[in-house]
C-alpha positions as CSV (number, residue, x, y, z in Angstrom):
1,M,-15.3,-11.4,-28.7
2,N,-18.9,-11.5,-27.7
3,D,-20.9,-11.7,-24.3
4,R,-21.3,-15.2,-24.8
5,E,-17.9,-16.3,-25.4
6,L,-16.9,-14.4,-22.7
7,S,-19.0,-16.1,-20.2
8,R,-18.2,-19.4,-21.5
9,Q,-14.1,-18.7,-20.8
10,L,-14.8,-17.1,-17.4
11,L,-16.5,-19.7,-16.6
12,E,-14.1,-22.5,-17.8
13,L,-11.1,-19.9,-15.9
14,L,-13.5,-19.8,-12.4
15,G,-13.2,-23.6,-12.5
16,G,-16.2,-24.7,-14.2
17,R,-19.7,-25.1,-13.4
18,G,-19.0,-27.3,-10.1
19,N,-17.1,-24.3,-8.7
20,V,-19.5,-21.8,-9.1
21,T,-22.4,-21.5,-6.1
22,S,-23.7,-18.0,-6.9
23,N,-23.7,-14.9,-9.6
24,A,-24.6,-11.6,-9.7
25,A,-24.1,-8.4,-10.9
26,C,-23.2,-4.5,-9.6
27,M,-23.0,-1.4,-11.5
28,T,-19.5,-2.3,-12.4
29,R,-18.6,-6.3,-11.7
30,L,-19.2,-9.8,-12.3
31,R,-19.6,-11.1,-8.6
32,V,-19.2,-15.0,-8.4
33,G,-19.3,-17.2,-5.6
34,T,-16.9,-20.2,-6.1
35,R,-16.5,-23.7,-4.1
36,D,-12.6,-23.5,-4.2
37,A,-10.8,-20.3,-4.9
38,K,-7.5,-22.6,-5.1
39,L,-9.2,-23.9,-8.6
40,V,-9.7,-20.3,-10.2
41,D,-7.3,-18.5,-12.7
42,V,-7.1,-15.2,-11.5
43,E,-4.3,-14.2,-13.7
44,G,-6.2,-15.8,-17.0
45,I,-9.0,-14.0,-16.3
46,K,-7.3,-10.6,-16.1
47,A,-5.7,-11.3,-19.4
48,L,-9.3,-12.3,-21.2
49,D,-10.7,-9.4,-23.7
50,G,-12.9,-7.4,-21.8
51,V,-11.7,-7.9,-18.3
52,M,-10.8,-4.6,-16.5
53,G,-9.8,-5.8,-13.5
54,V,-10.4,-8.3,-10.6
55,V,-10.8,-8.1,-6.8
56,E,-10.4,-10.7,-5.0
57,D,-12.3,-11.1,-1.6
58,E,-15.4,-13.3,-0.4
59,T,-16.3,-13.2,-4.1
60,M,-14.7,-13.3,-7.3
61,Q,-15.2,-9.8,-8.6
62,I,-14.6,-9.2,-12.2
63,V,-14.4,-6.1,-13.4
64,L,-16.1,-5.3,-17.0
65,G,-17.7,-2.4,-16.7
66,P,-21.6,-1.0,-16.6
67,G,-23.9,-1.8,-19.1
68,K,-21.4,-4.7,-20.0
69,V,-21.5,-6.7,-16.9
70,N,-25.1,-7.0,-16.9
71,K,-25.3,-8.4,-20.6
72,V,-22.5,-10.6,-19.4
73,L,-24.2,-11.8,-16.2
74,E,-27.0,-12.8,-18.9
75,E,-25.3,-15.2,-20.7
76,F,-23.0,-16.5,-17.5
77,A,-26.4,-17.2,-15.5
78,K,-27.8,-19.5,-18.6
79,L,-24.1,-21.4,-18.7
80,T,-24.2,-21.8,-14.7
81,G,-28.2,-22.7,-14.6
82,L,-28.3,-20.3,-11.3
83,A,-30.9,-17.7,-10.8
84,K,-29.1,-14.0,-10.6
85,G,-27.9,-13.2,-7.3
86,V,-28.9,-16.8,-6.0
87,A,-26.9,-19.3,-4.9
88,D,-27.0,-23.4,-5.8
89,D,-28.8,-25.4,-2.6
90,D,-26.9,-28.4,-3.6
91,V,-23.5,-26.1,-2.9
92,V,-24.3,-23.8,-0.1
93,Q,-22.0,-26.2,2.7
94,A,-19.5,-25.8,0.2
95,A,-19.9,-22.4,-0.4
96,A,-19.4,-21.8,3.6
97,E,-16.5,-23.9,3.4
98,N,-14.9,-21.7,0.9
99,K,-16.2,-18.4,2.3
100,A,-14.8,-19.6,5.5
101,A,-11.1,-20.0,4.1
102,Q,-11.9,-16.7,2.1
103,K,-12.6,-14.9,5.5
104,A,-9.3,-16.3,7.3
105,K,-7.4,-14.7,4.2
106,Y,-8.6,-11.4,4.8
107,S,-8.5,-11.5,8.7
108,Q,-5.0,-10.8,8.0
109,K,-5.9,-7.1,7.6
110,P,-8.0,-6.4,10.5
111,V,-8.3,-2.6,10.0
112,Q,-9.8,-3.6,6.9
113,A,-12.7,-6.1,8.2
114,F,-13.5,-3.6,10.8
115,L,-14.0,-0.5,8.2
116,K,-16.1,-3.2,6.0
117,K,-18.3,-3.7,8.8
118,I,-18.8,-0.1,9.4
119,A,-19.6,1.0,5.9
120,N,-21.7,-2.1,5.6
121,I,-23.8,-0.5,8.3
122,F,-24.8,2.3,6.2
123,V,-24.5,0.5,2.3
124,A,-28.5,-0.1,3.4
125,L,-28.7,3.5,4.2
126,L,-27.4,4.9,1.3
127,P,-30.8,5.3,-0.6
128,G,-32.5,7.0,1.8
129,I,-29.5,9.5,3.2
130,I,-29.6,10.2,-0.7
131,A,-33.2,11.0,-1.1
132,A,-33.8,12.7,1.9
133,G,-30.7,14.9,1.2
134,L,-32.1,16.1,-2.2
135,I,-35.3,16.3,-0.7
136,N,-33.8,18.9,2.3
137,G,-31.9,20.3,-0.2
138,I,-34.2,21.4,-2.8
139,C,-37.2,22.4,-0.4
140,N,-34.4,24.6,1.4
141,V,-33.8,26.2,-1.4
142,I,-37.1,26.6,-2.5
143,N,-38.4,27.9,0.9
144,V,-35.9,30.8,0.5
145,A,-36.4,31.6,-3.1
146,S,-40.6,31.6,-2.7
147,G,-40.3,33.5,1.0
148,N,-42.0,29.7,2.2
149,A,-45.0,30.0,0.2
150,F,-45.7,26.5,0.5
151,A,-45.7,26.6,4.3
152,D,-49.2,25.3,4.3
153,V,-49.7,23.2,1.4
154,W,-50.3,19.7,2.5
155,W,-48.0,17.8,-0.3
156,Y,-45.1,19.8,0.0
157,Q,-44.9,19.5,4.1
158,G,-45.5,15.4,3.1
159,I,-42.5,15.7,0.8
160,R,-40.8,17.9,3.4
161,S,-41.7,15.3,6.4
162,M,-39.6,12.1,4.2
163,G,-36.5,14.5,3.9
164,W,-36.8,15.5,8.0
165,A,-37.9,11.9,9.1
166,L,-34.6,10.1,8.0
167,F,-32.0,11.8,10.1
168,A,-34.7,12.9,13.1
169,Y,-34.6,9.1,13.1
170,L,-31.5,7.7,11.6
171,P,-29.4,6.3,14.9
172,I,-32.5,4.3,15.2
173,L,-31.8,2.4,12.0
174,V,-27.8,3.4,12.8
175,G,-28.3,1.0,16.0
176,Y,-30.7,-1.6,14.4
177,N,-28.0,-2.3,11.5
178,A,-24.7,-1.9,13.8
179,A,-26.0,-4.6,15.7
180,R,-27.0,-7.1,12.8
181,E,-24.0,-6.3,11.2
182,F,-21.7,-7.6,14.7
183,G,-23.8,-10.7,15.5
184,G,-27.0,-9.4,17.3
185,S,-30.1,-8.8,17.5
186,A,-31.1,-6.2,15.4
187,S,-34.1,-4.9,17.5
188,L,-32.0,-4.4,20.6
189,G,-29.8,-2.4,18.2
190,G,-32.6,-0.3,17.1
191,I,-33.3,0.7,20.8
192,A,-29.6,1.6,21.4
193,G,-30.3,3.9,18.8
194,A,-33.5,5.3,20.1
195,M,-31.7,6.5,23.3
196,C,-29.8,8.8,21.0
197,I,-32.9,10.7,19.9
198,A,-33.7,13.8,22.2
199,N,-37.7,13.6,22.5
200,A,-39.1,15.3,25.5
201,G,-41.4,12.3,26.0
202,M,-38.2,10.1,26.8
203,P,-38.7,9.2,30.9
204,L,-35.2,10.3,31.2
205,L,-35.4,13.7,30.0
206,A,-39.5,14.0,30.7
207,P,-39.3,15.7,34.0
208,G,-37.4,18.5,32.7
209,A,-39.0,19.4,29.4
210,A,-40.7,21.9,30.9
211,D,-39.1,23.0,33.4
212,P,-35.3,22.4,33.1
213,A,-34.6,23.2,36.8
214,Q,-36.3,19.2,37.1
215,A,-34.1,17.9,34.8
216,I,-33.1,14.4,35.9
217,L,-28.8,14.5,36.3
218,L,-26.9,11.2,36.2
219,P,-24.0,10.5,38.4
220,L,-20.3,11.7,37.6
221,T,-21.3,14.3,35.4
222,N,-24.0,16.0,37.3
223,A,-25.3,16.6,34.4
224,A,-29.0,16.0,32.5
225,Y,-28.8,13.6,29.8
226,N,-28.3,14.5,25.8
227,P,-29.5,12.2,23.4
228,A,-28.4,14.6,20.7
229,A,-25.2,15.3,21.5
230,G,-23.6,11.5,20.9
231,G,-26.0,11.0,18.0
232,M,-25.8,8.9,15.3
233,I,-22.2,7.7,16.1
234,A,-23.3,6.7,19.9
235,A,-25.8,4.9,18.3
236,L,-23.5,2.9,15.9
237,I,-21.1,2.2,19.0
238,A,-24.1,1.1,21.5
239,G,-25.8,-1.0,18.7
240,A,-22.3,-2.9,18.0
241,F,-21.1,-2.9,22.0
242,F,-25.3,-4.6,22.5
243,A,-24.3,-6.8,19.7
244,V,-21.1,-8.2,21.8
245,L,-22.8,-8.3,25.1
246,E,-25.6,-10.4,23.7
247,R,-24.1,-12.6,22.8
248,Q,-21.5,-12.8,25.6
249,I,-24.4,-13.5,27.9
250,R,-25.9,-15.9,25.4
251,K,-22.7,-17.9,25.9
252,V,-23.3,-18.7,29.8
253,M,-27.4,-18.4,29.7
254,P,-29.2,-21.8,29.9
255,D,-30.8,-22.5,26.9
256,M,-34.5,-22.7,29.1
257,L,-34.1,-18.8,30.0
258,D,-32.3,-17.7,26.9
259,T,-35.3,-16.5,25.4
260,F,-36.5,-14.3,28.0
261,I,-33.7,-13.4,29.8
262,S,-30.6,-12.4,27.5
263,P,-32.4,-9.8,25.8
264,L,-33.7,-8.5,29.3
265,L,-30.0,-8.0,30.5
266,V,-28.9,-6.6,27.7
267,L,-30.9,-3.5,27.7
268,L,-30.8,-3.2,31.2
269,I,-26.8,-3.6,31.4
270,G,-26.9,-1.2,28.0
271,A,-28.8,1.1,29.6
272,L,-26.1,1.8,32.2
273,A,-23.6,1.7,29.7
274,M,-25.6,4.4,27.3
275,M,-26.1,6.6,29.8
276,L,-22.5,7.1,31.7
277,V,-20.4,5.7,28.9
278,I,-21.4,5.3,25.4
279,Q,-23.3,8.5,25.0
280,P,-20.5,11.1,26.4
281,L,-18.2,8.6,24.4
282,G,-19.9,9.2,21.1
283,A,-20.1,13.2,22.1
284,W,-16.3,13.0,22.0
285,L,-16.1,11.8,19.4
286,T,-18.6,13.5,16.8
287,T,-17.4,16.7,18.4
288,G,-13.5,15.3,17.7
289,I,-14.2,14.7,14.2
290,F,-16.0,17.9,13.5
291,T,-13.2,19.8,15.3
292,V,-10.7,17.9,13.1
293,L,-12.8,18.2,10.1
294,S,-13.1,22.1,10.8
295,F,-9.3,22.4,10.7
296,V,-8.3,20.3,7.6
297,Y,-11.1,22.4,5.8
298,E,-10.7,26.2,7.3
299,Q,-7.4,26.7,9.0
300,L,-5.3,24.4,6.2
301,G,-7.4,26.1,3.6
302,V,-5.7,25.0,0.2
303,V,-3.5,22.7,1.6
304,G,-6.0,20.6,3.4
305,G,-8.1,20.9,0.1
306,Y,-4.9,19.2,-2.4
307,T,-3.8,16.8,0.5
308,L,-7.6,15.2,0.6
309,S,-8.0,15.2,-2.6
310,A,-4.6,13.6,-3.7
311,G,-4.6,11.0,-0.9
312,F,-8.6,9.7,-1.6
313,L,-7.6,7.2,-4.1
314,P,-4.9,5.4,-2.3
315,L,-7.3,5.2,0.3
316,V,-9.9,3.4,-1.3
317,A,-7.1,1.4,-3.0
318,V,-6.8,-0.2,0.2
319,G,-10.8,0.1,1.2
320,L,-9.7,2.8,4.7
321,H,-12.3,5.1,2.7
322,Q,-14.8,3.2,4.2
323,A,-14.3,4.8,7.2
324,L,-15.7,8.1,5.7
325,T,-19.2,6.8,5.4
326,P,-20.8,7.9,8.7
327,I,-18.6,11.1,8.3
328,H,-20.6,11.7,5.0
329,A,-23.8,10.8,6.8
330,L,-23.1,13.1,10.0
331,L,-22.5,15.7,7.5
332,N,-25.4,15.6,5.3
333,D,-27.4,15.6,9.1
334,P,-29.7,18.9,8.2
335,N,-29.3,19.1,12.2
336,G,-25.7,18.8,12.3
337,A,-23.1,21.5,13.0
338,T,-23.0,22.3,8.9
339,E,-26.6,22.4,8.5
340,G,-26.9,19.3,5.6
341,V,-24.1,20.3,3.8
342,N,-21.1,18.2,2.9
343,Y,-17.9,20.3,1.8
344,L,-15.8,16.8,2.4
345,L,-17.4,15.0,-0.5
346,P,-16.4,17.5,-3.1
347,I,-13.0,17.7,-2.4
348,L,-12.9,13.7,-2.5
349,M,-14.9,13.7,-5.7
350,M,-11.5,15.4,-7.4
351,A,-10.2,12.1,-7.2
352,G,-11.9,10.5,-9.9
353,G,-11.2,13.7,-12.0
354,G,-7.5,12.9,-11.4
355,Q,-8.1,9.5,-12.9
356,V,-10.1,10.7,-15.8
357,G,-7.4,13.2,-16.9
358,A,-4.8,10.6,-16.6
359,G,-6.7,8.3,-18.8
360,L,-6.7,11.1,-21.5
361,A,-2.9,11.3,-21.2
362,L,-2.2,7.5,-21.7
363,Y,-4.9,7.1,-24.4
364,F,-2.8,10.0,-26.4
365,K,0.5,9.4,-25.8
366,T,0.5,5.3,-26.0
367,R,0.8,3.2,-29.3
368,N,-0.6,-0.1,-26.9
369,R,-4.2,-1.1,-28.7
370,R,-4.7,-3.0,-25.9
371,L,-4.6,-0.4,-23.0
372,K,-6.3,2.1,-26.0
373,K,-9.6,0.0,-25.6
374,F,-9.7,0.0,-22.1
375,I,-9.1,3.2,-21.7
376,S,-11.6,4.0,-24.2
377,E,-14.1,2.2,-22.5
378,S,-13.6,3.1,-18.9
379,I,-13.5,7.0,-19.6
380,P,-17.1,7.5,-20.5
381,V,-18.3,6.1,-17.3
382,G,-15.4,7.9,-15.0
383,I,-16.6,11.3,-16.6
384,L,-20.0,10.1,-15.2
385,G,-18.6,9.2,-11.6
386,V,-17.9,5.3,-12.0
387,G,-13.9,5.2,-11.4
388,E,-14.0,1.7,-10.6
389,P,-13.1,0.4,-14.4
390,L,-10.4,3.5,-14.8
391,M,-8.5,2.4,-11.2
392,Y,-8.3,-1.5,-11.7
393,A,-8.4,-1.7,-15.4
394,V,-5.8,1.4,-16.1
395,T,-3.8,3.4,-13.4
396,L,-3.4,1.1,-10.4
397,P,-2.2,-2.2,-12.0
398,L,0.7,0.5,-14.3
399,M,1.0,2.6,-10.8
400,R,2.8,5.7,-12.0
401,P,0.0,6.8,-13.9
402,F,-2.0,6.5,-10.3
403,V,0.2,8.5,-8.5
404,T,0.1,10.7,-11.1
405,A,-3.7,10.9,-11.2
406,C,-3.9,11.2,-7.4
407,L,-1.8,14.4,-7.4
408,G,-3.3,15.7,-10.7
409,A,-6.9,15.6,-8.4
410,G,-5.5,17.6,-5.6
411,F,-5.5,20.7,-8.2
412,G,-9.4,20.8,-8.3
413,G,-9.3,19.9,-4.6
414,I,-7.7,23.3,-3.7
415,L,-10.4,25.0,-6.2
416,A,-13.4,22.9,-4.5
417,A,-12.1,24.1,-1.0
418,L,-11.1,27.9,-2.3
419,F,-14.9,27.9,-3.9
420,H,-16.4,25.9,-1.0
421,V,-18.4,23.9,-3.0
422,G,-21.1,21.7,-0.7
423,T,-23.5,19.2,-1.5
424,V,-26.4,17.9,-0.1
425,S,-26.5,14.4,0.0
426,Q,-23.9,11.8,-1.6
427,G,-23.9,8.6,-4.0
428,V,-22.5,10.0,-6.9
429,S,-20.0,12.0,-8.3
430,G,-18.7,12.9,-11.4
431,L,-21.2,14.7,-14.0
432,F,-23.7,13.0,-11.7
433,G,-22.3,15.1,-8.8
434,L,-24.0,18.1,-10.4
435,L,-27.5,16.5,-9.0
436,I,-26.5,16.7,-5.5
437,V,-24.3,19.8,-5.2
438,V,-25.9,22.7,-3.5
439,P,-27.8,24.7,-6.4
440,G,-25.9,28.0,-7.5
441,Q,-22.8,25.9,-7.1
442,Q,-22.3,23.9,-10.2
443,L,-20.4,26.3,-12.1
444,F,-18.0,26.0,-9.3
445,Y,-18.6,22.9,-8.9
446,V,-17.2,22.0,-13.0
447,I,-14.4,24.2,-12.4
448,A,-12.5,22.7,-10.1
449,M,-13.1,19.2,-12.1
450,L,-11.7,20.3,-15.0
451,A,-8.7,21.5,-13.2
452,A,-8.7,17.7,-11.8
453,Y,-8.7,17.0,-15.7
454,A,-6.0,18.7,-16.4
455,G,-3.8,18.2,-13.3
456,G,-4.4,14.4,-14.1
457,F,-3.7,14.9,-17.8
458,I,-0.3,17.1,-17.5
459,L,1.4,14.9,-14.7
460,T,0.4,11.6,-16.6
461,W,1.7,13.0,-20.0
462,F,5.0,14.1,-18.7
463,F,5.6,11.9,-15.9
464,G,2.9,9.1,-15.7
465,V,3.6,6.7,-19.3
466,D,5.9,3.9,-19.3
467,E,6.0,2.5,-22.3
468,D,8.2,-0.3,-21.4
469,R,5.8,-1.4,-18.8
470,I,2.5,-1.3,-20.1
471,N,3.7,-3.2,-22.8
472,E,4.8,-6.0,-20.2
473,F,2.0,-5.9,-18.9
474,Y,-0.7,-5.4,-21.6
475,G,1.3,-7.1,-24.3
476,E,2.4,-6.1,-27.3
């Protein structure tokens, strides 16, 4: 089936042109907004040749795979008459109603909904975090290898400043996005984030900058304010708190005073909350996160590595992996406890390797042509680090190979933990993970990934192939 015909059938199964409000694409999925989700034939879409899976959310997400999705979007947009990524103004109200219905449907999963909000705070920051992390990691290697020979070179230090700036002021961006995500004024959240940055010019810190004996002491703790201790976590909590506080204040504030008094009250109340509650809470949570990770990584060793790798895909399947987004940002902070080296991410990246191994075992053992086609389209991008097609089109629907893929991935996690493989950034995995692995550890990363491939392959070959289930799901 060519892209035009696939697009035509998709449009029909989505309820026709009148039911489509927007069309866009991400790396692997065609995202379609609809007026009425009840008019969508989800099972019919899943059965189409070329469709690897469907994710039902506020928008219909049709998994087509990298490259393929962009070609289909071109044809699909011609049929709908809608600009890519833009909603039809004539159906905005209907789309809003459908969105509300979808939100109501997913509000029954409060944990996933909350974690999605947390993840959304960081999604917009990922390009900066990835680029700044790479700059910091590469420059550290250059400094050591050259004996800091570029210390006085303007262009080199200018590039280094870019890497430094993101993490130095990351709390401001986190607070800004958190307030916006939780329905408040983003600028107020940015101010909350600024309270989490240690700057000698901050009036609260200035007296003690030159002489610690002159530091201003807070009540209750009788200690000086330490904004860096809570850092990014405190900024996240503060941004959300400021948003909730602002909404409550605006509900009771007269319209004539709202513009001036509401934001002022948010900052006045928020300042006290920051100093006495939020910042200490952020510091406690940050310490707790590092304590738990240290215990799992250092004390549990191979058991911790296996458990983290084997358990990651189930977290992805139910949306709980989003809770790890701020943790990755913490680990990649060069001023943090790990000095910018993320030891958690390489272990989790092995989950994709387990899936690739499972996919290969299924390909060579099954006789089902449709499954073979799906696998042949999914394996190459899975090796590169895009695991959605394999998970949604192959392993998860069959379940048994999903389990064996998870269990097999754990062997890669063991080696990643034993080799102490780390990354200097985040955002990619699979073969592309070599770009962010700490320089000098690439070979260890490849060995660990091959172990995940082998584990997934062997366990799936012996325990994960059920030909009857395959034929039932994909057809004879």
